[in-house]
Structure formats: structure tokens, C-alpha cells
C-alpha positions as CSV (number, residue, x, y, z in Angstrom):
1,M,94.4,121.8,54.3
2,K,91.9,123.3,51.9
3,E,88.5,121.8,51.8
4,T,86.7,121.5,48.5
5,S,83.1,120.7,47.6
6,E,84.0,119.3,44.2
7,Q,83.9,115.6,43.8
8,A,86.6,113.9,41.9
9,S,85.3,112.5,38.6
10,I,86.5,110.7,35.5
11,R,86.2,112.8,32.4
12,C,85.1,110.2,29.9
13,P,85.7,111.3,26.3
14,S,82.7,109.1,25.1
15,G,80.3,109.9,28.0
16,L,79.9,106.2,28.7
17,F,81.4,106.3,32.2
18,L,78.8,108.8,33.5
19,K,75.9,106.8,32.0
20,Q,77.1,103.6,33.6
21,E,78.2,105.1,36.9
22,A,74.6,105.9,37.9
23,E,73.6,102.2,37.4
24,I,76.8,101.0,39.1
25,A,76.1,103.3,42.1
26,R,72.5,102.0,42.4
27,L,73.7,98.3,42.3
28,T,76.5,99.0,44.8
29,Q,74.0,100.5,47.2
30,A,71.7,97.5,46.8
31,I,74.5,95.2,47.5
32,N,75.4,97.1,50.6
33,Q,71.8,97.1,51.8
34,A,71.1,93.4,51.2
35,R,71.4,91.4,54.4
36,T,72.7,88.1,53.2
37,A,75.3,87.0,50.6
38,A,72.5,85.2,48.7
39,E,70.5,88.4,48.6
40,K,73.5,90.3,47.3
41,T,74.1,87.9,44.4
42,P,71.7,89.2,41.8
43,Y,72.9,92.8,42.4
44,A,76.5,91.6,42.1
45,Q,75.6,90.0,38.8
46,G,74.1,93.2,37.6
47,L,77.2,95.1,38.7
48,I,79.3,92.8,36.6
49,E,77.2,93.4,33.6
50,A,77.3,97.2,34.1
51,V,81.1,97.3,34.5
52,D,81.5,94.9,31.5
53,V,80.0,97.7,29.4
54,L,82.9,100.0,30.5
55,L,85.5,97.3,30.1
56,A,84.3,96.8,26.5
57,C,84.5,100.5,25.6
58,E,85.6,100.9,22.0
59,A,86.9,104.4,22.7
60,Y,89.4,103.2,25.3
61,D,92.7,105.1,25.0
62,G,95.5,103.6,27.1
63,Q,97.3,107.0,27.0
64,D,94.4,108.8,28.6
65,L,94.5,108.9,32.4
66,N,90.7,109.0,32.6
67,C,90.4,105.9,30.5
68,R,93.0,104.1,32.6
69,L,91.2,105.0,35.8
70,C,87.9,103.9,34.4
71,R,89.4,100.6,33.4
72,D,91.1,100.1,36.7
73,F,88.0,101.0,38.8
74,S,85.9,98.7,36.6
75,E,88.2,95.8,37.0
76,L,88.3,96.2,40.7
77,R,84.5,96.5,40.9
78,R,84.2,93.3,38.7
79,K,86.5,91.4,41.0
80,T,84.6,92.5,44.1
81,A,81.3,91.6,42.6
82,S,82.7,88.2,41.6
83,L,83.7,87.6,45.2
84,V,80.3,88.5,46.4
85,I,78.8,85.9,44.0
86,K,81.2,83.2,45.1
87,V,80.3,83.8,48.8
88,G,76.6,83.8,47.9
89,R,77.1,80.4,46.3
90,L,78.9,79.0,49.3
91,G,75.9,79.7,51.5
92,R,73.6,77.6,49.4
């Protein structure tokens, strides 16, 4: 199998994905480093806000694979962050 050093990426026609992806990566790392569900909650809320920007993209084209991947990943990230918030609330 051939190894490649290239990372897979979404080629966003509007450039919005790349802009938001940096913030999403930062928030995801913060969630992963937080020790308790309650500590994760504010980062998860920030993650929801960051992916909502992508989900509200006015340049979305359902025929473009990159747009569909962005939307699918964003929806999955939003669902995951929502679960983190629900678990954080259970611990209170």
C-alpha cells in the first residue's frame, strides 16, 4: 500500500470550511483535554456555534461532494457536542 503525506481535505468553494475548521479543531482538542463532562460543556457549546456557521452556509451546493461532506461532518460534530452537553447536565 502506498503511503502519502497529504491530508484529506474538503475543498470549500467559499473558503468558509478552512476558516471554521481551525476553531473546530481547537474546541475539539479542549473537549478531549477536559477531565469532566461539566468542564467539557462550554467547549461543546462553542463547537455547536462553530459548526452552525458551516450548516448555515449560503454557498451550499448539494451537488458538490465537498459541500455534502462538510454538511455531513458538521451535523455529526453537532450531534456529538449535543451529547457532551447532555451528559454534562446529568452530572449537575
